[in-house]
C-alpha positions in Angstrom: 70.9 104.5 125.6 74.0 102.5 124.8 75.2 99.7 127.1 78.4 101.7 127.9 76.3 104.8 128.8 74.0 102.7 131.0 77.1 101.3 132.8 78.5 104.8 133.2 75.2 106.1 134.6 74.8 103.1 136.9 78.3 103.2 138.3 78.3 106.9 138.8 74.9 106.8 140.5 76.0 104.1 142.9 79.2 106.0 143.7 77.3 109.2 144.4 74.8 107.4 146.5 77.5 105.5 148.4 79.5 108.7 149.2 76.3 110.5 150.3 75.4 107.6 152.5 78.9 107.6 154.1 78.7 111.4 154.7 75.2 111.3 156.1 75.7 108.3 158.3 78.9 109.9 159.8 77.0 113.1 160.6 74.0 111.3 162.0 76.0 108.9 164.1 78.0 111.8 165.6 75.1 113.9 166.4 72.7 111.3 167.7 74.4 108.1 168.8 77.0 106.7 171.2 80.7 105.7 170.6 79.7 102.1 169.8 77.5 103.4 166.9 80.2 105.8 165.7 82.7 102.9 165.7 80.3 100.7 163.8 79.6 103.4 161.3 83.3 104.0 160.7 83.9 100.3 160.2 80.9 100.1 157.8 82.3 103.0 155.8 85.6 101.2 155.5 83.9 98.0 154.3 81.8 100.2 151.9 85.0 101.2 150.1 84.9 97.7 148.5 81.9 99.0 146.6 82.8 102.6 146.2 86.3 102.2 144.8 85.3 99.9 141.9 82.2 102.1 141.1 84.4 105.2 141.0 86.9 103.5 138.8 84.2 102.2 136.5 82.5 105.6 136.3 85.8 107.2 135.4 86.8 104.6 132.8 83.4 104.5 131.1 83.2 108.3 131.2 86.6 108.6 129.7 85.7 106.2 126.9 82.4 108.0 126.3 84.0 111.4 126.2 87.0 110.4 124.0 87.4 112.8 121.1 84.7 115.2 122.3 85.7 118.8 122.4 82.7 120.1 124.3 83.1 122.2 127.5 80.9 119.8 129.5 83.2 116.9 128.8 86.3 118.9 129.7 84.7 120.0 133.0 83.7 116.4 133.8 87.3 115.2 133.1 88.8 117.9 135.3 86.4 117.2 138.1 87.1 113.5 138.0 90.8 114.1 138.5 90.0 116.2 141.6 87.5 113.6 142.8 90.0 110.7 142.4 92.8 112.7 144.1 90.5 113.7 146.9 89.4 110.1 147.4 92.8 108.5 147.2 94.8 111.1 149.2 92.2 112.2 151.8 89.1 110.1 152.0 90.5 106.5 151.9 93.4 107.2 154.4 90.9 109.1 156.6 88.4 106.2 156.5 91.2 103.7 157.5 92.5 106.0 160.3 89.0 106.8 161.7 87.9 103.1 161.7 91.0 102.1 163.6 90.7 105.0 166.1 87.0 104.5 166.6 87.3 100.7 167.1 90.0 101.5 169.8 87.6 104.0 171.4 90.0 106.8 170.7 87.5 109.5 169.9 89.8 112.4 170.7 90.8 115.7 169.2 92.9 114.1 166.5 90.0 111.8 165.6 87.6 114.7 165.3 90.1 116.8 163.4 90.5 114.1 160.8 86.8 113.5 160.7 86.3 117.2 160.0 88.7 117.0 157.1 86.9 113.8 155.9 83.5 115.5 156.0 84.8 118.5 154.1 86.5 116.3 151.5 83.4 114.0 151.2 81.1 117.1 150.8 83.5 118.4 148.1 83.3 115.1 146.2 79.5 115.0 146.5 79.3 118.5 145.1 81.7 117.7 142.2 79.8 114.5 141.4 76.5 116.3 141.3 78.0 118.9 139.0 79.2 116.0 136.8 75.7 114.6 136.8 74.3 118.0 135.6 76.9 118.2 132.8 76.1 114.6 131.9 72.4 115.6 131.6 73.4 118.6 129.5 75.3 116.3 127.1 72.4 113.9 127.0 69.9 116.7 126.2 72.3 118.0 123.5 72.5 114.6 121.9 68.7 114.2 122.0 68.2 117.6 120.4 70.6 116.8 117.6 68.9 113.4 117.1 65.5 115.2 116.8 66.7 117.7 114.2 
């Protein structure tokens, strides 16, 4: 496996794990814990963006470089999904994380908070799904390359 591919796999894996952790911790804190834990979770998610954003950018950049010139359907699907993932992250998830952290720290867990959190959970679940689909297409590309190398 090339160093670029290793970097791509590592950054994409960290991004997927981070988003899944955000999503799960939000759900668990809401279902089983008090307002203080919810506020701490929202603050932690906001701080976690310092890891997630560079990992997503790195996964996108390395994936773009790895897929350059390839005309395979898996590559095209991964590129389309990454555009959706990035837009979802920048337009919905990051602003939501900021809004929710501010509201939770002010103990404003009202209908607006929960409405935005519902949108955040939906958008986060969408990104998790899209990243898992990208992982599957990446595995398909790897298997294709291994089959060709063995021929």
